C-alpha positions in Angstrom: 28.1 45.1 24.4 28.6 41.4 25.0 30.3 39.4 22.3 30.3 35.6 22.2 32.5 33.5 20.0 30.6 30.9 17.9 32.9 29.7 15.2 36.5 30.3 14.3 35.9 30.9 10.6 33.1 31.3 8.1 32.0 28.1 6.4 30.1 29.7 3.5 29.3 33.3 2.3 27.3 34.9 -0.5 30.0 36.0 -3.0 27.8 38.5 -4.9 26.8 40.3 -1.8 30.3 40.7 -0.6 31.6 41.8 -4.0 28.9 44.5 -3.8 30.2 45.5 -0.4 33.8 45.6 -1.8 35.2 43.0 0.5 37.6 40.3 -0.7 36.1 36.8 -0.3 39.5 35.4 0.8 39.7 37.9 3.7 36.1 37.1 4.8 36.8 33.4 5.0 39.2 33.9 7.8 37.4 36.4 10.0 36.0 35.4 13.4 32.3 34.9 13.6 30.5 36.2 16.7 26.9 37.1 17.7 25.5 40.2 19.3 22.0 41.0 20.6 20.6 44.3 19.5 17.3 45.9 18.6 16.9 46.5 14.9 15.4 49.8 13.7 13.0 48.2 11.3 10.1 46.8 13.3 11.8 47.2 16.7 12.3 43.5 17.1 15.1 42.0 19.1 17.2 39.9 16.6 20.2 37.7 17.0 22.9 39.2 14.8 25.9 37.4 13.4 29.1 39.4 13.2 31.3 38.3 10.3 34.1 40.9 10.2 35.2 44.5 10.2 35.7 47.1 7.4 37.3 50.3 8.5 35.0 51.7 11.2 32.1 49.3 10.6 31.3 45.9 11.8 29.7 43.7 9.1 26.9 41.3 10.0 23.6 39.8 9.2 20.4 38.7 11.1 20.0 35.0 11.7 16.3 34.8 10.8 16.2 36.7 7.5 19.8 37.1 6.5 19.7 40.9 6.1 23.2 42.3 5.9 23.9 45.6 7.7 26.7 47.7 9.1 27.1 48.5 12.8 29.2 51.6 13.5 31.7 50.7 16.2 31.5 53.9 18.0 27.8 54.3 18.4 26.5 50.8 17.6 23.8 52.3 15.4 22.2 49.8 12.9 22.2 51.2 9.4 20.0 48.8 7.4 20.0 48.1 3.7 16.8 49.9 3.0 16.2 48.3 -0.4 16.5 44.8 1.1 14.1 45.8 3.9 11.6 47.0 1.3 11.9 43.7 -0.5 11.3 41.7 2.7 8.3 43.8 3.6 6.9 43.3 0.1 7.5 39.6 0.3 5.6 39.4 3.6 2.8 41.4 2.0 2.6 39.1 -1.0 2.7 36.0 1.2 -0.1 37.4 3.3 -2.1 38.0 0.2 -1.4 34.5 -1.0 -2.6 33.1 2.3 -5.8 35.2 2.2 -6.5 34.2 -1.4 -5.9 30.5 -0.5 -8.4 30.7 2.3 -10.9 32.4 0.0 -10.2 29.6 -2.6 -10.8 27.0 0.0 -14.1 28.6 1.0 -15.2 29.0 -2.6 -14.3 25.3 -3.3 -16.4 24.2 -0.3 -19.3 26.3 -1.6 -18.9 25.0 -5.1 -18.7 21.3 -3.9 -22.0 21.6 -2.1 -23.4 23.6 -5.1 -22.5 20.8 -7.5 -24.1 18.2 -5.2 -27.3 20.3 -5.0 -27.3 20.9 -8.7 -26.9 17.2 -9.4 -30.1 16.3 -7.5 -32.1 19.4 -8.1 -33.7 18.4 -11.3 -35.0 15.0 -10.3 -35.8 16.2 -6.8 -37.8 19.2 -8.1 -39.8 17.0 -10.5 -40.8 14.8 -7.6 -41.7 17.8 -5.4 -43.7 19.3 -8.3 -46.0 16.3 -8.4 -46.4 16.2 -4.6 -47.1 19.9 -4.2 -49.4 19.9 -7.3 -51.6 17.0 -6.4 -51.8 18.0 -2.7 -53.1 21.4 -3.7 -55.6 19.8 -6.1 -56.7 17.5 -3.2 -57.1 20.5 -0.9 -59.4 22.3 -3.5 -61.5 19.2 -4.0 -61.9 18.4 -0.3 -63.5 21.6 0.9 -66.4 19.6 2.3 -64.1 17.1 4.0 -62.0 19.1 6.6 -60.1 16.1 7.9 -58.9 15.1 4.4 -58.2 18.7 3.5 -55.9 19.1 6.5 -54.0 16.0 5.5 -53.5 17.3 2.0 -52.3 20.6 3.5 -49.8 18.8 5.7 -48.4 17.0 2.7 -48.1 20.3 0.7 -46.4 22.1 3.6 -43.9 19.3 4.0 -43.1 19.3 0.3 -42.7 23.0 0.3 -40.2 22.8 3.2 -38.2 20.2 1.2 -38.3 22.6 -1.8 -37.0 25.4 0.4 -34.1 23.3 1.5 -33.2 22.6 -2.1 -33.5 26.3 -2.9 -31.2 27.2 0.1 -28.6 24.8 -1.2 -28.7 26.5 -4.6 -28.7 30.0 -3.0 -25.3 29.9 -1.4 -23.8 28.2 -4.4 -25.4 31.0 -6.5 -27.1 28.7 -8.9 -30.8 29.6 -8.5 -32.7 31.7 -11.1 -33.2 35.3 -10.0 -36.4 37.2 -10.6 -34.9 40.7 -10.7 -37.0 43.8 -10.2 -36.3 47.4 -9.2 -37.2 47.4 -5.5 -37.2 49.9 -2.7 -35.3 48.0 0.1 -37.0 50.2 2.7 -40.5 49.0 1.5 -39.4 45.4 1.5 -38.3 45.6 5.1 -41.2 47.8 6.3 -43.6 45.2 4.9 -41.8 42.5 7.0 -41.7 44.4 10.3 -44.6 42.5 11.9 -43.2 39.1 10.7 -39.8 39.9 12.0 -41.1 40.9 15.4 -43.1 37.7 15.7 -40.1 35.7 14.6 -37.7 37.1 17.2 -40.2 37.3 20.0 -41.5 40.0 22.3 -38.5 40.0 24.6 -36.3 41.4 21.8 -36.8 45.0 20.7 -36.7 45.4 16.9 -35.9 48.8 15.4 -35.6 49.8 11.8 -34.0 53.1 10.6 -34.3 53.7 6.9 -32.4 56.1 4.7 -33.3 57.8 1.5 -32.9 56.5 -2.1 -32.6 52.8 -1.3 -33.7 51.4 -4.6 -31.9 48.2 -5.7 -32.3 45.7 -8.5 -33.0 42.4 -6.8 -35.1 39.4 -6.2 -37.8 40.3 -3.6 -38.2 36.8 -2.1 -34.4 36.4 -1.7 -34.0 39.8 -0.1 -36.7 38.8 2.3 -34.8 35.7 3.0 -31.7 37.8 3.9 -33.7 39.7 6.5 -35.4 36.6 7.9 -32.1 34.8 8.3 -30.4 37.7 9.9 -33.3 38.0 12.3 -33.1 34.3 13.2 -29.4 34.7 13.8 -30.0 37.7 16.1 -32.8 35.8 18.0 -30.5 32.9 18.7 -27.8 35.3 20.0 -30.3 36.9 22.4 -31.7 34.1 24.6 -32.4 36.5 27.4 -33.8 39.3 25.2 -32.1 42.5 23.9 -32.1 44.6 20.8 -32.0 43.9 17.1 -31.4 46.9 14.7 -31.7 47.2 10.9 -30.6 50.3 9.1 -30.4 51.3 5.5 -28.5 54.1 3.8 -27.1 55.1 0.4 -23.3 55.6 0.4 -20.6 56.4 -2.1 -17.8 54.0 -2.0 -14.4 55.3 -3.3 -11.7 53.1 -4.7 -9.8 52.9 -1.4 -13.1 51.9 0.3 -13.4 48.8 -1.9 -10.0 47.4 -1.3 -11.3 45.0 1.4 -14.5 44.5 -0.5 -13.1 42.7 -3.5 -16.4 42.1 -5.4 -17.5 45.7 -5.3 -16.8 48.5 -7.8 -16.5 52.1 -6.7 -19.7 54.0 -6.9 -23.1 54.4 -5.1 -24.3 51.4 -3.0 -27.1 50.6 -0.6 -25.7 49.7 2.8 -27.8 47.5 5.1 -26.5 46.9 8.6 -28.0 44.3 11.0 -26.9 44.7 14.7 -27.7 42.7 17.8 -26.7 43.1 21.4 -26.3 39.4 21.9 -23.6 37.0 23.0 -21.2 37.7 20.1 -18.8 35.3 18.4 -15.1 34.3 18.8 -12.6 34.8 16.1 -12.6 31.0 15.4 -16.4 31.1 14.8 -16.1 34.2 12.6 -13.6 32.4 10.4 -16.3 29.8 9.5 -19.5 31.8 9.8 -20.5 31.7 6.1 -19.5 28.1 5.5 -22.4 25.8 4.6 -23.5 23.4 7.4 -21.3 25.2 10.0 -23.3 25.8 13.1 -22.7 26.4 16.8 -26.2 25.2 17.7 -27.0 21.8 19.3 -27.6 18.8 17.1 -31.0 19.0 15.5 -31.5 22.8 16.2 -29.9 24.2 13.1 -29.0 23.3 9.5 -26.0 25.6 9.3 -27.4 27.0 6.0 -28.8 30.3 7.3 -25.8 32.6 6.9 -24.4 30.6 4.1 -27.7 31.3 2.3 -27.3 35.0 3.0 -23.8 35.0 1.7 -24.8 33.3 -1.6 -27.8 35.6 -2.2 -25.7 38.7 -1.7 -22.9 37.5 -4.0 -25.5 36.7 -6.7 -26.8 40.2 -6.3 -23.2 41.4 -6.9 -22.9 42.6 -3.4 -20.6 42.1 -0.4 -21.1 41.2 3.3 -18.7 41.6 6.3 -19.2 40.9 9.9 -17.7 42.2 13.2 -18.4 40.7 16.6 -17.2 40.8 20.2 -18.0 38.3 23.0 -20.8 39.7 25.2 -21.0 42.8 23.1 -23.0 41.7 20.1 -22.6 41.3 16.3 -22.9 43.6 13.3 -23.4 42.4 9.7 -22.8 45.0 7.0 -24.2 44.4 3.5 -23.4 46.4 0.4 -25.7 46.1 -2.6 -25.4 48.1 -5.9 -28.1 50.8 -6.4 -30.6 50.8 -9.3 -31.5 53.7 -11.4 -34.9 52.3 -12.1 -38.2 53.1 -10.4 -39.2 50.7 -7.7 -42.3 48.6 -8.2 -44.9 49.1 -5.5 -45.8 46.0 -3.4 -49.1 44.2 -4.3 -50.9 42.2 -1.8 -51.9 38.8 -3.0 -55.6 38.2 -3.0 -56.8 34.6 -2.9 -59.3 33.9 -5.7 -60.4 31.0 -7.8 -57.9 30.0 -10.4 -58.2 32.0 -13.6 -59.8 30.1 -16.5 -59.6 30.1 -20.3 -60.5 28.3 -23.5 -57.3 28.5 -25.5 -55.2 25.6 -26.8 -52.0 24.8 -25.0 -49.2 22.4 -26.2 -47.6 20.9 -23.1 -44.1 19.4 -23.7 -42.5 17.5 -20.8 -40.4 14.4 -20.8 -41.3 13.5 -17.2 -44.7 11.8 -17.5 -45.9 12.5 -13.9 -45.2 16.2 -14.3 -46.9 16.3 -17.7 -50.0 14.6 -16.4 -50.0 17.0 -13.4 -50.1 20.0 -15.8 -52.9 18.5 -17.7 -54.8 17.9 -14.4 -54.2 21.6 -13.4 -55.2 23.2 -16.7 -57.9 21.0 -18.2 -60.5 21.7 -15.5 -60.0 25.4 -16.1 -61.4 25.1 -19.7 -58.2 24.9 -21.8 -57.7 22.5 -24.7 -54.5 20.5 -24.0 -52.1 18.8 -26.4 -49.3 16.8 -24.9 -45.9 15.6 -26.1 -43.0 13.9 -24.3 -40.2 15.4 -26.4 -39.5 18.1 -28.9 -39.7 15.9 -32.0 -43.3 14.7 -31.1 -44.2 18.4 -30.4 -43.1 19.4 -33.9 -45.3 16.7 -35.4 -48.3 17.8 -33.4 -47.6 21.4 -34.4 -47.5 20.5 -38.1 -50.6 18.3 -38.2 -52.9 20.2 -35.8 -55.5 22.1 -37.9 -56.6 24.7 -35.3 -54.7 27.5 -33.6 -52.1 26.6 -30.9 -52.1 29.6 -28.6 -49.3 28.6 -26.1 -46.3 26.4 -25.9 -45.6 25.2 -22.3 -42.3 23.4 -22.5 -39.6 21.9 -20.3 -36.1 23.3 -21.2 -33.8 20.3 -20.8 -35.1 17.2 -22.6 -33.5 14.3 -24.5 -32.8 15.3 -28.1 -34.2 18.7 -28.9 -34.3 21.1 -26.0 -37.1 23.6 -25.3 -35.4 26.6 -26.8 -34.8 24.8 -30.1 -38.4 23.6 -30.1 -39.8 27.1 -29.5 -37.7 28.6 -32.3 -38.8 26.0 -34.9 -42.5 26.2 -33.9 -42.4 30.0 -34.1 -41.2 29.7 -37.8 -44.6 28.5 -39.0 -46.7 29.5 -35.9 -45.5 33.1 -35.4 -48.4 34.0 -33.1 -47.7 31.2 -30.6 -46.5 32.3 -27.1 -44.1 30.4 -25.0 -43.5 29.6 -21.3 -40.4 27.7 -20.3 -40.1 25.5 -17.2 -37.3 23.6 -15.5 -36.0 22.1 -12.3 -32.4 22.6 -13.4 -30.1 25.3 -12.0 -29.3 28.7 -13.4 -26.0 27.7 -15.1 -27.5 24.7 -16.8 -30.5 26.7 -18.0 -28.3 29.5 -19.3 -26.4 27.0 -21.5 -29.7 26.5 -23.4 -30.2 30.2 -23.9 -33.4 30.6 -21.9 -32.4 33.3 -19.4 -32.5 36.2 -21.9 -34.6 39.2 -21.1 -38.2 38.9 -22.3 -38.3 35.1 -21.8 -41.1 33.8 -19.5 -39.8 31.1 -17.2 -41.4 29.2 -14.2 -39.3 27.3 -11.7 -40.0 23.8 -10.6 -41.5 22.9 -8.2 -44.5 25.1 -8.9 -48.0 25.0 -7.5 -51.3 24.8 -9.5 -52.0 28.4 -8.5 -48.6 29.6 -9.9 -49.1 27.6 -13.1 -52.7 28.8 -13.7 -51.7 32.5 -13.0 -48.7 32.6 -15.3 -50.5 30.9 -18.1 -53.4 33.4 -17.9 -51.0 36.3 -17.7 -49.0 35.3 -20.8 -52.1 34.5 -22.9 -53.6 37.9 -22.0 -50.5 39.8 -23.2 -50.8 41.6 -26.5 -48.8 40.1 -29.3 
């Protein structure tokens, strides 16, 4: 044992600790201070230890880094640590680690929320603009059947507007502010119906395999679940420039309390597990730390928006699920998704058949403060045989309802308007027109709409931007429903 003198006397000590040890403070202030290198039993870490004096057959000291007092027996030099203090230090380290993790999660959530607020701020006006572009371009396509050149131009306009609408929707997805259309769905059926599309997307040089488990019914939004699969497929494709394998697998699992410790948003119980694995290039730890952040991308400029996996993250969170990822360079990547099960019966998929727009002869009151959108709705529904009444706000709509002598079959109203909102209008109209049916529409986000009480079950709602086909179909469906 090598002892080196540092100071002649102690400059300062902790009185309470030495009283607990039964050592007189006056005696300690005169002892020689030295250091000794030894390996501490807790953690097996080499620590520099300061020796402050001797009591009977023990040498009294503390570690320089964390100031843990201990006794070293002179004869055997065995460190006997203060176990209680060690436990406190370990607990402190654990708490600090949790704080650090929570802070990182908070930073991530704040980034997501900031982009979400930005998207929500422009969503309403942007969706109104896109509604008119998409609507009139589809009307133009229908009226230019005998003019293929003009029809192709209208189609290009429509497709470009829909891509813009998709970008807005993606921004709202990862911020969890879009409106969900929840149904009981068999996740296996959703993926099976997408197999050909996924294979075309990833290319022939990548082998796609899907292994499905039993009882994989969840309550979810079909289009958003498809978005998850497509984004994961795109991510796998980009990780496999020279070909390889992409696997999807579903299963029902029971998560116990200890299983959910690292999955903070999940409650114990049955969940549907979806894993997506590729044999691609893999990712570094630095990339993994930012993988779900919006606009983060490792692709070249102009080859990626950085919204793909951020969108997946937001959709899963809005479905009350969790996602984790593991990856190794040159070994590949695995995404593991957990979604709550549904006890309902899944609704079979229906293939959409393109027909002429459904017609009718009922009277519809259209209430929309944006004149261009209001005129578009008139242009969609009037040629289909409906009688249309229009108002730019709730107060005007009430006057029309009071003075119109015939039956008004349907109220088609915007939700957020100056003065009276759509929900208040519907409630007042229903008081003296109890047979009237209602469809709400809005370009605002989920949280703003919910403030106006229009996301209750049984309420019919259509998102902006909508197409003439979507508007015509939902109007006919609601009017055909029995009272």
